[in-house]
C-alpha positions as CSV (number, residue, x, y, z in Angstrom):
1,X,-10.7,-31.1,15.6
2,X,-8.2,-29.5,13.2
3,X,-9.1,-26.0,14.4
4,X,-8.7,-27.2,18.0
5,X,-5.1,-28.3,17.2
6,X,-4.4,-25.0,15.6
7,X,-5.6,-23.1,18.6
8,X,-3.7,-25.4,20.9
9,X,-0.5,-24.7,18.9
10,X,-1.1,-21.0,19.1
11,X,-1.8,-21.2,22.8
12,X,1.4,-23.1,23.6
13,X,3.4,-20.8,21.3
14,X,2.0,-17.8,23.1
15,X,2.9,-19.2,26.5
16,X,6.5,-19.9,25.4
17,X,6.9,-16.5,23.8
18,X,5.4,-14.6,26.7
19,X,8.1,-15.9,28.9
20,X,10.9,-15.0,26.5
21,X,10.1,-11.4,25.4
22,X,13.4,-9.6,25.2
23,X,13.9,-5.9,26.2
24,X,15.3,-3.9,23.3
25,X,15.9,-0.2,23.4
26,X,15.4,1.9,20.3
27,X,17.4,5.1,20.1
28,X,17.4,5.8,16.4
29,X,16.5,4.1,13.1
30,X,16.7,4.5,9.4
31,X,12.9,3.7,9.4
32,X,10.2,6.1,10.6
33,X,9.4,5.7,14.3
34,X,5.8,5.5,15.6
35,X,5.4,6.2,19.3
36,X,2.1,5.3,21.0
37,X,1.0,6.0,24.6
38,X,-2.2,4.5,26.1
39,X,-1.8,6.3,29.4
40,X,-2.1,3.1,31.4
41,X,-5.0,1.6,29.5
42,X,-5.0,-1.9,28.0
43,X,-5.6,-2.2,24.3
44,X,-8.5,-4.5,23.6
45,X,-10.1,-6.2,20.6
46,X,-12.9,-3.6,20.4
47,X,-13.8,-1.1,21.3
48,X,-10.9,1.2,20.5
49,X,-9.4,3.0,23.4
50,X,-8.2,6.6,23.2
51,X,-4.4,7.0,23.1
52,X,-1.8,9.4,21.7
53,X,0.5,8.8,18.8
54,X,3.5,10.6,17.4
55,X,5.3,9.9,14.2
56,X,8.9,10.7,13.5
57,X,9.8,10.7,9.8
58,X,12.8,12.8,8.7
59,X,12.5,11.4,5.2
60,X,14.5,8.7,3.4
61,X,18.2,8.9,3.9
62,X,18.0,10.7,7.3
63,X,18.2,9.1,10.7
64,X,15.1,9.1,12.9
65,X,16.0,9.6,16.6
66,X,13.6,8.7,19.3
67,X,14.2,12.1,20.8
68,X,13.3,14.0,17.6
69,X,10.1,16.0,17.6
70,X,7.0,14.3,16.1
71,X,6.9,15.8,12.6
72,X,4.5,13.6,10.7
73,X,1.6,13.2,13.2
74,X,1.2,14.3,16.8
75,X,-2.3,13.7,18.3
76,X,-5.0,11.5,19.5
77,X,-5.9,8.1,18.1
78,X,-8.3,5.3,18.8
79,X,-6.5,1.9,18.9
80,X,-7.6,-1.7,19.1
81,X,-6.1,-5.1,18.6
82,X,-7.1,-6.6,15.2
83,X,-7.0,-10.0,13.6
84,X,-8.3,-13.5,14.4
85,X,-5.7,-16.2,15.0
86,X,-3.0,-13.6,15.2
87,X,-4.5,-12.2,18.4
88,X,-2.9,-15.1,20.3
89,X,0.6,-14.0,19.1
90,X,2.6,-12.0,21.6
91,X,3.4,-9.3,18.9
92,X,0.0,-7.8,18.2
93,X,-1.6,-6.1,15.2
94,X,-3.4,-2.9,15.7
95,X,-6.2,-0.9,14.0
96,X,-5.8,2.8,14.4
97,X,-8.2,5.7,13.9
98,X,-6.8,9.3,13.9
99,X,-8.9,11.6,16.1
100,X,-9.1,15.2,17.3
101,X,-9.5,16.2,20.9
102,X,-13.3,15.8,20.6
103,X,-13.0,12.2,19.4
104,X,-13.9,12.9,15.8
105,X,-12.1,11.3,12.9
106,X,-9.3,13.4,11.4
107,X,-7.3,12.7,8.2
108,X,-3.5,12.8,7.9
109,X,-1.0,11.8,5.2
110,X,1.0,9.3,7.3
111,X,4.5,8.5,5.9
112,X,3.8,10.0,2.6
113,X,0.6,8.0,1.9
114,X,-2.6,9.8,0.9
115,X,-4.4,11.3,3.8
116,X,-7.0,9.3,5.7
117,X,-8.1,8.6,9.2
118,X,-8.0,4.7,9.3
119,X,-4.7,2.8,9.4
120,X,-3.3,-0.6,10.3
121,X,-0.1,-1.5,12.0
122,X,0.7,-5.0,10.7
123,X,3.0,-7.1,12.9
124,X,4.2,-9.6,10.4
125,X,4.8,-12.1,13.2
126,X,4.2,-15.4,11.3
127,X,5.9,-14.0,8.2
128,X,9.5,-14.0,9.3
129,X,10.6,-12.5,5.9
130,X,8.6,-9.4,6.9
131,X,7.9,-8.9,3.2
132,X,5.1,-11.2,2.0
133,X,2.3,-8.6,2.3
134,X,4.4,-5.9,0.8
135,X,5.4,-7.9,-2.2
136,X,1.8,-9.1,-2.8
137,X,0.4,-5.6,-2.6
138,X,3.1,-4.3,-4.9
139,X,2.1,-6.9,-7.5
140,X,-1.5,-5.8,-7.1
141,X,-0.7,-2.1,-7.7
142,X,1.6,-3.1,-10.6
143,X,-1.4,-4.8,-12.2
144,X,-3.1,-1.4,-12.0
145,X,-5.5,-2.7,-9.4
146,X,-5.8,-0.8,-6.1
147,X,-3.9,-2.6,-3.3
148,X,-3.2,-1.1,0.1
149,X,-0.1,1.1,0.3
150,X,2.5,0.2,2.8
151,X,5.4,1.7,4.7
152,X,8.0,0.0,7.0
153,X,8.4,1.5,10.5
154,X,9.4,0.7,14.0
155,X,7.0,1.0,16.9
156,X,7.4,2.0,20.6
157,X,4.3,1.3,22.8
158,X,4.2,2.8,26.3
159,X,7.9,3.3,26.3
160,X,8.6,-0.3,25.2
161,X,10.0,-1.2,21.8
162,X,7.7,-3.7,20.2
163,X,9.4,-4.3,16.9
164,X,9.3,-3.6,13.2
165,X,5.9,-3.1,11.7
166,X,4.2,-2.2,8.4
167,X,1.9,0.9,8.5
168,X,-0.7,0.2,5.8
169,X,-4.0,1.5,4.6
170,X,-7.2,0.0,5.8
171,X,-9.6,-1.2,3.0
172,X,-12.3,1.4,2.9
173,X,-14.2,3.5,0.4
174,X,-12.5,6.7,-0.7
175,X,-10.9,8.4,-3.7
176,X,-7.5,7.1,-2.8
177,X,-8.6,3.7,-1.7
178,X,-11.6,1.8,-3.1
179,X,-12.8,4.5,-5.4
180,X,-16.6,3.8,-5.6
181,X,-19.6,6.0,-5.2
182,X,-20.5,7.1,-1.6
183,X,-23.9,5.6,-0.7
184,X,-26.0,7.6,1.7
185,X,-28.6,6.3,4.2
186,X,-31.2,7.9,1.9
187,X,-30.1,5.9,-1.2
188,X,-32.7,3.2,-1.1
189,X,-34.1,3.3,-4.6
190,X,-33.1,3.6,-8.2
191,X,-29.5,3.8,-9.4
192,X,-28.3,5.2,-6.1
193,X,-29.3,1.9,-4.4
194,X,-26.9,0.0,-6.7
195,X,-23.6,1.2,-5.2
196,X,-21.2,1.4,-3.9
197,X,-20.7,-1.6,-1.7
198,X,-17.6,-3.4,-0.3
199,X,-18.1,-6.9,1.0
200,X,-15.8,-9.7,2.1
201,X,-15.9,-13.4,2.7
202,X,-14.6,-14.1,6.2
203,X,-15.3,-15.3,9.7
204,X,-18.1,-13.5,11.5
205,X,-17.4,-11.1,14.4
206,X,-19.9,-9.8,16.9
207,X,-21.8,-6.8,15.4
208,X,-21.1,-7.7,11.8
209,X,-23.8,-7.1,9.2
210,X,-23.7,-10.0,6.8
211,X,-25.6,-12.4,4.7
212,X,-25.1,-16.1,4.0
213,X,-24.9,-17.6,0.6
214,X,-27.6,-20.0,-0.5
215,X,-24.9,-22.3,-1.8
216,X,-22.4,-23.8,0.7
217,X,-18.9,-24.7,-0.2
218,X,-18.4,-27.8,-2.4
219,X,-14.8,-28.4,-1.1
220,X,-15.3,-30.2,2.3
221,X,-13.8,-33.6,3.0
222,X,-15.6,-36.4,4.8
223,X,-16.7,-36.2,7.6
224,X,-16.9,-32.4,7.5
225,X,-20.2,-30.9,6.5
226,X,-20.5,-28.3,3.7
227,X,-19.6,-25.0,5.3
228,X,-21.7,-21.8,4.8
229,X,-20.2,-18.9,3.0
230,X,-20.6,-15.6,4.8
231,X,-20.5,-12.2,3.0
232,X,-19.8,-9.4,5.5
233,X,-20.7,-5.9,4.6
234,X,-17.6,-3.6,5.0
235,X,-19.2,-0.6,3.4
236,X,-21.6,1.0,4.2
237,X,-20.7,0.4,7.9
238,X,-23.1,-1.2,10.4
239,X,-24.6,2.0,11.6
240,X,-25.4,3.4,8.2
241,X,-26.4,0.2,6.3
242,X,-30.1,0.4,5.4
243,X,-32.3,-2.8,5.1
244,X,-33.0,-2.0,1.4
245,X,-29.2,-1.8,0.8
246,X,-28.5,-5.1,2.5
247,X,-31.3,-6.7,0.5
248,X,-30.0,-5.2,-2.7
249,X,-26.4,-6.5,-2.4
250,X,-27.6,-9.8,-1.1
251,X,-29.9,-10.3,-4.1
252,X,-27.2,-9.2,-6.5
253,X,-24.7,-11.7,-5.2
254,X,-27.5,-14.3,-5.0
255,X,-28.3,-13.8,-8.7
256,X,-24.7,-14.1,-9.6
257,X,-24.4,-17.4,-7.6
258,X,-27.6,-18.8,-9.0
259,X,-26.5,-18.1,-12.5
260,X,-23.4,-20.2,-11.9
261,X,-25.5,-23.2,-10.9
262,X,-27.2,-23.3,-14.3
263,X,-26.1,-25.4,-17.3
264,X,-25.9,-22.1,-19.3
265,X,-23.7,-20.4,-16.6
266,X,-21.2,-19.3,-19.1
267,X,-23.5,-18.4,-21.9
268,X,-22.1,-15.2,-23.5
269,X,-25.6,-13.5,-23.5
270,X,-27.2,-15.0,-20.4
271,X,-24.3,-16.1,-18.2
272,X,-22.5,-14.9,-15.1
273,X,-20.3,-12.5,-17.1
274,X,-23.0,-9.9,-16.8
275,X,-22.4,-9.7,-13.0
276,X,-18.6,-9.4,-12.8
277,X,-15.7,-7.3,-14.1
278,X,-14.0,-10.2,-15.9
279,X,-10.6,-8.5,-16.3
280,X,-10.4,-7.6,-12.5
281,X,-11.3,-11.2,-11.6
282,X,-8.6,-12.5,-13.9
283,X,-6.0,-10.3,-12.3
284,X,-7.1,-11.3,-8.8
285,X,-7.0,-15.0,-9.6
286,X,-3.5,-14.6,-11.2
287,X,-2.2,-12.8,-8.1
288,X,-3.7,-15.4,-5.7
289,X,-2.3,-18.3,-7.7
290,X,1.1,-16.7,-8.3
291,X,1.6,-16.0,-4.6
292,X,-0.1,-19.3,-3.6
293,X,-2.2,-17.5,-1.0
294,X,-3.5,-20.5,0.9
295,X,-6.4,-18.5,2.4
296,X,-7.3,-17.0,-1.0
297,X,-11.0,-16.9,-1.9
298,X,-12.1,-18.0,1.5
299,X,-10.9,-15.5,4.1
300,X,-10.3,-11.8,3.8
301,X,-11.6,-12.2,0.3
302,X,-12.9,-8.7,-0.7
303,X,-15.3,-7.8,-3.5
304,X,-16.8,-4.4,-4.3
305,X,-19.5,-3.0,-6.6
306,X,-20.0,0.5,-7.9
307,X,-23.3,2.0,-9.1
308,X,-24.8,0.5,-12.2
309,X,-24.3,3.9,-13.9
310,X,-20.6,3.7,-13.1
311,X,-20.0,0.2,-14.7
312,X,-21.2,-1.3,-11.5
313,X,-20.2,-5.0,-11.9
314,X,-18.7,-7.1,-9.1
315,X,-14.9,-6.6,-8.8
316,X,-12.7,-9.1,-7.0
317,X,-10.4,-7.2,-4.7
318,X,-8.6,-5.5,-3.2
319,X,-6.0,-8.1,-2.2
320,X,-5.7,-8.5,1.5
321,X,-3.8,-10.7,4.0
322,X,-1.0,-12.3,2.0
323,X,1.3,-12.9,5.0
324,X,0.8,-16.7,4.7
325,X,1.5,-16.7,0.9
326,X,4.7,-17.6,-1.0
327,X,5.1,-21.0,0.4
328,X,4.8,-20.2,4.1
329,X,1.7,-22.2,5.3
330,X,1.9,-25.8,6.3
331,X,-1.7,-26.5,5.4
332,X,-4.0,-26.3,2.4
333,X,-1.1,-27.3,0.0
334,X,0.3,-23.9,0.8
335,X,4.1,-24.7,0.6
336,X,4.7,-26.4,-2.8
337,X,5.4,-23.8,-5.5
338,X,3.4,-25.9,-8.0
339,X,-0.3,-26.7,-8.1
340,X,-3.3,-24.4,-8.2
341,X,-5.0,-23.0,-5.1
342,X,-8.5,-22.6,-6.4
343,X,-9.4,-26.3,-6.8
344,X,-7.8,-27.4,-3.5
345,X,-9.6,-28.0,-0.3
346,X,-7.7,-25.9,2.3
347,X,-8.3,-28.9,4.8
348,X,-8.0,-26.7,7.8
349,X,-10.7,-25.1,10.0
350,X,-14.3,-24.8,9.2
351,X,-14.1,-22.1,6.5
352,X,-14.0,-23.3,2.9
353,X,-14.0,-21.5,-0.5
354,X,-17.2,-20.6,-2.2
355,X,-18.4,-23.1,-4.8
356,X,-18.2,-20.6,-7.6
357,X,-14.4,-20.1,-7.6
358,X,-13.8,-23.7,-8.8
359,X,-16.5,-23.3,-11.5
360,X,-15.1,-19.9,-12.7
361,X,-11.6,-21.2,-12.6
362,X,-12.6,-24.1,-14.8
363,X,-14.6,-22.0,-17.2
364,X,-12.6,-22.3,-20.6
365,X,-13.4,-18.6,-21.3
366,X,-11.9,-17.4,-18.1
367,X,-9.0,-19.8,-18.2
368,X,-8.1,-18.6,-21.7
369,X,-8.2,-15.0,-20.5
370,X,-5.9,-16.0,-17.6
371,X,-3.5,-17.6,-20.0
372,X,-3.5,-14.5,-22.3
373,X,-3.1,-12.1,-19.4
374,X,-0.2,-14.2,-18.0
375,X,1.5,-14.1,-21.4
376,X,1.3,-10.3,-21.3
377,X,2.6,-9.7,-17.8
378,X,4.9,-12.6,-17.0
379,X,8.0,-10.6,-18.1
380,X,6.8,-7.3,-16.4
381,X,4.7,-7.5,-13.3
382,X,5.6,-11.1,-12.5
383,X,9.2,-11.1,-13.8
384,X,11.2,-13.0,-11.2
385,X,14.3,-10.7,-11.7
386,X,12.2,-7.6,-11.0
387,X,10.8,-9.3,-7.8
388,X,14.2,-10.4,-6.7
389,X,15.5,-6.8,-7.1
390,X,12.6,-5.5,-5.0
391,X,13.3,-8.2,-2.3
392,X,17.0,-7.3,-2.2
393,X,16.4,-3.6,-1.9
394,X,13.8,-4.2,0.8
395,X,16.1,-6.5,2.8
396,X,18.9,-3.9,2.7
397,X,16.5,-1.3,3.9
398,X,15.2,-3.5,6.7
399,X,18.5,-4.9,7.9
400,X,18.9,-2.7,10.9
401,X,15.3,-2.7,12.0
402,X,15.0,-6.5,11.3
403,X,17.9,-7.2,13.6
404,X,16.2,-5.3,16.4
405,X,12.9,-7.0,15.6
406,X,14.4,-10.5,15.9
407,X,16.2,-9.5,19.1
408,X,12.8,-8.5,20.5
409,X,11.2,-11.7,19.4
410,X,14.0,-14.4,19.5
411,X,11.6,-17.3,19.3
412,X,11.0,-16.5,15.6
413,X,14.3,-18.2,14.7
414,X,14.4,-20.8,17.5
415,X,13.9,-24.2,15.8
416,X,12.3,-25.6,18.9
417,X,9.4,-23.2,18.7
418,X,6.6,-23.7,16.2
419,X,5.3,-20.4,14.9
420,X,1.9,-21.1,13.3
421,X,1.6,-21.9,10.5
422,X,5.2,-22.0,9.2
423,X,6.2,-25.0,7.2
424,X,9.9,-24.3,7.9
425,X,11.8,-23.5,11.0
426,X,14.8,-21.6,9.8
427,X,17.4,-20.3,12.3
428,X,18.2,-17.0,10.6
429,X,16.8,-14.3,8.4
430,X,19.1,-15.0,5.5
431,X,17.8,-18.5,5.1
432,X,14.2,-17.2,5.4
433,X,14.8,-14.8,2.5
434,X,16.7,-17.4,0.5
435,X,13.7,-19.8,0.8
436,X,11.3,-17.0,-0.3
437,X,13.4,-16.2,-3.4
438,X,13.9,-19.8,-4.4
439,X,10.2,-20.4,-3.9
440,X,9.3,-17.5,-6.2
């Protein structure tokens, strides 16, 4: 019932917004400009269609004019709509794959980020601050954990300005992304079978290769039934994943979970610590709790494992999808700046957190490590003054593009319009930023 209400709210919002899309012309910007042309094709949620993309980036401090030559990328792409609930928003998110004329993947260093072929254009529709993901990923990187790199930009699609976006890295294996061993289709025995893998807890899409935990969530409220926990295999991809590899990672996670059901789950010699990189888990939990990421642990929750010979324990991360964090969400106790996320039932939808996060969170050994780590970083990575400075600098940088974005999407600050799942309905950007800063 709750999910139906969410979908209805999104549907009504989408109808309202579709009738009020403003026409805004982009001639120049202090941000890089990305120009995409689909040659009359409609962008779908899979498969990707072939399009062209040009990127204008005259470097920081210089204006980027829509008439300037494409100087950062000029070529073919595959493009698709991405996301789940966000697909109902009028401002779409896109997955992009750089391609050559033959349709093969090609790598490029877009906007100064390390070269790769796979990228995401994040719309930041629900997040009216335009900053939540960027702040969260910065915190992750400042913790010396890989988090996706980001760059602000403005986008023109088929000669129509569609707003300010974040160009960001897609989570994938690679030396500049999740730096784990490449696993080949022939790696089905021995140490080679043990990694690397990237998995994530999330909703299932058609074509996903996944396994289901033997232990459903322990969070549900009556009358909801315990919900299954789905582990989706992100790497290796569906085409390359071998049955032996799926069996291996399923069994590894299964052994980790089974150990957590035992009375001796936190035994220093025979407990679950043998399965995880404790320090990485502590950092992930700290980031999730500091940001109050209401979907933390249950959706877009990534984990990865390297080979056993490469210290191949389960790592929590990279961080992903923090656009509803920092007090934005009106569900799952997402708006108060107090309280923990891990022990709380999100109370929305049919996807709940795995049983083990509550158990690990309440493990005195882990909680003590969280407290010690917090004491170490609270005046550095999580220093409010440092974060405020970053917000102020980002707002100044985004002022021009932000004004255009909100002209394009005027419903965002219309108090009569509910933009899911915002707790607040501010009427201007300054109030949105003030709320974010006060909340932090």
